[in-house]
Phi, psi and omega in degrees: 000323180293328180292329178292317184292318180295319178295319176297315176300319180298312181295318177296318178298317178300314181297316179293329178280339180280335181299309179295328180293327177288319181288333184260009180291148178283163180298326181296323179292322177294320177297320180292323177296317177299319178299315180294319179296321178294322178295315177302317180299317179295319179297316179296323177294322178294330180284336181236070186290346180289342179246057182285157181287343182280346182280351181250146180292338180277340181080006183261352182086357180257155178290154181294150180287138176292146181240000000 
């Protein structure tokens, strides 16, 4: 039972310590993260060419919303 409590406290502490780090990051770190996410997105698009963004009228690769 005590190992469960210790594990829970550890996870809560980790979550609480990551909040300030996210809020206090500099703009360059945020820009770098966006660059990495865009690269990952491009790689995933290349792996699934059947679902290209050009096939949809919205350009998002998603089907159009019903109106």
